[in-house]
N, C-alpha and C positions, 0 to 999 in steps of 0.2 A: 313299868311297862306291863302290858297285859300278857299273861301267860308265858309260854316258852319264848326265849330270846334267841334270835338267829343273827349271827355275824356273817354278812355276805362280803367276802374279802374281794377287793378289787385290784387287779393287776393289769399291766399292758405288756411291756417288754422286759424280759429277764436278761440283762446285758449290761455292758459297761458303757452304754450310749450316753448316759448322763441325762439330767432333767427329771421332772417329776413323774414322768410315765416310763422310766426305766429303773429297775432295781438290780443291783449287782448280783451275780449268781451266788456268791458266798452268803450275801445277806438273805437271799431268798431261801437257800438251803437251811439256814439257821432258823428263819421263821417257821419253815414246814417242820423242822425237828421239834420246835416248841409245840406247834399245833398237834403233831402225832403223839407227843407225850403228855398232852394236857388232860386227856380223858374226855374232852369236849366231843359231842357227836359230830360225825361227818355225814352230811345229808346232801341231797340234790335239790334242784329247783322243782322237780316233779313232787318230791316229798313235801316241800313247802306249800306248793299249790294245793295238794290234797288235804293238808291240815291235819292229818291223822297221825296219832302216836309220835309226836315230835318230842325229842329229848328236852329236858329243862333248858339246856344250853347247847347250841350246835353252830356249825360253821358250814358255809358253801364257798368254794374257791372258784373265782371267775376271772377270765382274761378277755379283754377287749382287743380287737383288730386281727388276731390270728398270725402274729408275727412268727417267723421261721425259728426264732430262739425258743418259742414254746416247745417245738419238737425236739430241738437240739439240747436244750438246757433244762427247762421247767419239767417236762414230762418224765424224763428219767428219774428225777428227784421225787416227783409225786408218786410215780409207779412204785418205786422201791418202798415208800412209806405207806402205800395203800390209801392215798388221798384222791378222791375223785375230783374231776375239774369240768367246768363249763367254759367253752371258747366261743365268743361271739364274732361272726365272720361278715366283713363287707364283701358281698359276693362278686361284685364287679371288679375288685381289686386283687383277687386271688392270684397268686404267682407273680405279682409285681412288687414294687416298693411303694411305701406310703407316699401319697401325693396331695393329701387334703391340707386345708389351712391348719397351721400349727404343727405340721409334721416336723420331725427331727431333721437336722442337717448334720452329717449325711443320712439320707433316708434309710429306713430299716426295712428289709425284705419281708414279705408276707409269705406263708406257706402256700404250696401248690395243691392242687385237688388230690393228686396221688398221695402225698403225705397226709392230707386230712383224711382220706379214706382209710389209710393204714391206722391212724390214730383212733378213728371211730371203731375199727375192728378190735382195738385194744381196750375199749371202754370209755374213751374220751367223749363227752357230750358236746354238742355244737348248737348254737343258736344263731339268730340273725342280728347283724349290725348294719342293716340296709344294703343297698347295692353299691352306692358311691360315696358313703360317708358324709352326707350333707347335714346342714342344720335344718331339722325337720320343722321347727317352729316357723321358718320362713317360707314354707311350701303351702300351696293350695292344696285342697283335699285330694284331687285326682292324682297329682304328682306325688303326694305323700303316700297314697295308697299304693301306687306303683312301686315306690321304694320298699314298702313293707312286704308286698306280696311277691314281687319278682325275686327278691332275695330269698325269701322262704322257699319258693318254688324251685329255685336253682340248687339250693343246698339240699332239698329233699331229693331232687333228681340225682345229684351226685352221690349221695349217701344211701339212698333207698330207705329212709326212715323219716318219721314225722319230725318237724321243727316247731317246737311249742313255746320258745322263750326268746326274748328280745332285749337288746340294749340300745337305746338311742345314742348316736354320736354326740359327743361333748356333754352328755347327760341332759340334752335339751329336749323337753317334751312338755309343752303346756297342757292344760286340761283338755283343750281341743284336740291336740295330738294324741294324748293318752286315750281318749275315747275311740279314736281310730284304731290305735294299737290293740285295744281290748277286743276289737272285732276279730283279730287274726291271731292273737298269741295269748297263752295262758298267764304269762308273767312279763313284767318289763322292769329292769333295774336301771337306776340312774346313777348320778354321782353325788347325790345329796349325802352328806356324811352322818351316819347314824346306824342304829340297829333296828332290825325288823322284829315284829311279834304278831300275835294273832289279829291285832287291830290294824295292821299295815295294809295299805292298798296294794294289791298284788301287781298293779300296773304303775306303781310309783315306789318301788322298793328302794330303800336306802342301802348304801354300801360302806364299808370301812376301806378307806384309801391306805393301802399298805405302805406307801412311801413314808407315812408318819410313824410307822412301827418297825423301822430298820433296826432299832435297838431290840434285840431279843428279850431282854428283861422287861422292857416296857410292854411288849406283846404278851409276855407270860403273865404280867400283872393284869393286863386287860382281860385275858381268858379266865383268870381267877376272880374276876368281878371287882378288882381294885383300880381299875383304870378310868372310873367315871370322871374324875376331875380333869384328867388330861383330855378325854374325848370332848368334854364340854369347852375346854380352852380351844381345841382345834376347830370345833364347830363355830365358835365365835370368830376366830381368825379367818375361817373360810367364808363366812357370811360377809365379813367386811371386804375381803378381797373380790368376791363375786359382784359386789356393788359397782366396781369400777373396771373389771376386766371384760374382754370379749370372750364368747364361748370357747373358742379354740385356744385361748390362753390359759384355760383352767385345766381340763383333762381332755383325752381323745377317746 
């Protein structure tokens, strides 16, 4: 890889809900203890976008969807360990339960705006995950632009701060969609499994799906630079699965 290596860790729900987008609280706590003890740099997406003075190895912790269990379970663990977080919000779904294709049954509740404002005051960063959690690749440009800008504008109004970062639902963002995203956001993360570096496209950033690293020893090996064979194995298996699955059957 070229220059500093950045692992952008991907989470959704920290709960016992089951499925690939939920990680049990005990497993999450163990992962975060490993991360905090690793000596790996903890940075933000603003740091990555600026490209200046990045550690040789660093991590960014991200959460899609804004589930209530972030506030109740994930943030207390992160806060205690001094680990920053980015949460991507579908602005039209705030305060409701997930209702998009591929949602869990029973549906998991999302945080409300009051909770989100409280977390922002504590240092949690927020990004956009569209308004309604659609498949952006299926949209015409006018509809796509509305999903991108209306979500950003609503979150900025609620929080009183600029929203510079984006995550497309299901990780779906073709080159056409990414070009539109780049007009409105500094970065965009997907669900492509991999590590970022200086050569990475800031609007097609890969992430590490933490469902694959529920074993804390495996995660520790990864952070020590010993996990390349396992990552390549998971990349191959993911590529094979994605050839036959629908977007909402992958991740949310």
